[in-house]
C-alpha positions, 0 to 999 in steps of 0.5 A, a space after each residue: 565618677 563623679 566628673 565635679 570630683 575630677 575636677 577638683 583633682 585637677 585644680 590641685 594637680 596644677 595648682 601644684 604644678 604652679 608651686 613647684 615651677 616656683 620651687 625647683 628647677 624646672 630642669 629637674 622635673 617633667 611632666 608624664 603620663 595621663 596629666 602630660 596628654 589632658 593639659 598638653 595634647 587634648 586628652 578628655 581623660 581626667 587622671 585621679 593622679 599625676 606622675 613626674 620624672 625627677 633628676 639632679 635634686 636630691 631625695 631629701 630636698 624634693 622630699 622637703 620641698 613638696 612638703 613645704 608646697 603642701 603646707 603652703 599658704 599659696 596652695 590653699 588660698 588658691 584650692 579655699 576658691 574652689 572649695 578645697 578647704 585643707 590639704 592633708 599630706 603624706 606621713 612621711 614615716 610610711 611615704 615611699 621615698 627612694 632613690 628611684 620613686 617618691 610618693 605623695 599620698 594627698 588627701 584634698 578636704 571640701 567645704 563639701 564634707 569630701 575627702 578626695 583621695 590623689 597622689 603626686 608621684 616621682 619616679 627618679 630613674 631618669 629622663 626620657 627624650 623629648 622633654 620640652 617646657 611649654 605653656 599648658 594651653 590657654 583655653 585649658 586654663 581659662 576654664 579654671 581661670 588661671 593664669 599662664 603656667 610653663 611646665 616641663 613636659 614630655 612630647 608626643 613621641 616619647 608619651 607614645 613610648 611610654 605608653 607602649 613601655 607601660 602596655 608590655 611592662 605591666 603586670 595587668 593591662 590598663 585600658 587607659 594606656 591603649 585610650 592614650 595611644 589612640 589620643 597620640 595616634 593623630 599626632 605621630 607619624 608612621 615610623 615614629 615608633 620604628 627604631 624603639 621597639 622590636 618586632 617581636 615587642 610590638 606583637 606582644 603589645 597588639 596581642 595586649 591591645 586587643 585582650 581589653 574587653 569593653 567592660 574594663 575600658 568603660 570602668 576605667 576610662 569612660 567614667 573618666 570622662 566629662 558627660 559630652 565625652 561620654 556619649 561619644 566614647 561609651 559604645 562597644 563600637 568605639 572601644 573596638 575602633 579604638 583598639 584597632 586604630 592602635 593595633 594599626 600604630 604598633 603595626 607591621 613597619 612600626 618596629 624592627 
């Protein structure tokens, strides 16, 4: 994956978050998933899409606010400085807009004639525990010459719990969930998953961690790292280390 392309999507995600924070109450949304890990917990993995939770804001109001952001001059002017010439929002007639999920598929048209697809998705099933509003670390924003930005997001324990739920709930196990748990593992205390999952659930999660082969990890995780990080993470031995570390995180004593 071209890192410049990944960075352009990331610029869009950050700029969108800034406009969202200006448009709706910070108590009505929370950043989660890979973007949360990258912006707040130092993950080297770029995300193609951005996931959030939303509460307390009607479907039609959030829909209208998001569409207004996508069409706003503020968003367009910022993105143009990075070579994104136009943002094409979704067709609402086909976009998923329900009481449980609101999905906005977006195309970023660049000065290099690229058409970069990305997605912003809001889950409307309520907040998990562990939401806190914090500034995105300055070194991260400095790389894009962006001003400080405060965003509500999930803390490390909640983020890890969400990733374990993803391991248990997805039809096909994703290497990115395993990698994200590895990134979070050094921030978690030993009993942090103790009361959240049964031993049967953790046993199944461990089995799924060990079932994902290197080739899938290379194609879906390593391909979304910068070149300097690819050299550190792109080996079968490293993938074995990642899986074993996560297996230990989910090991006996982690649940009841």
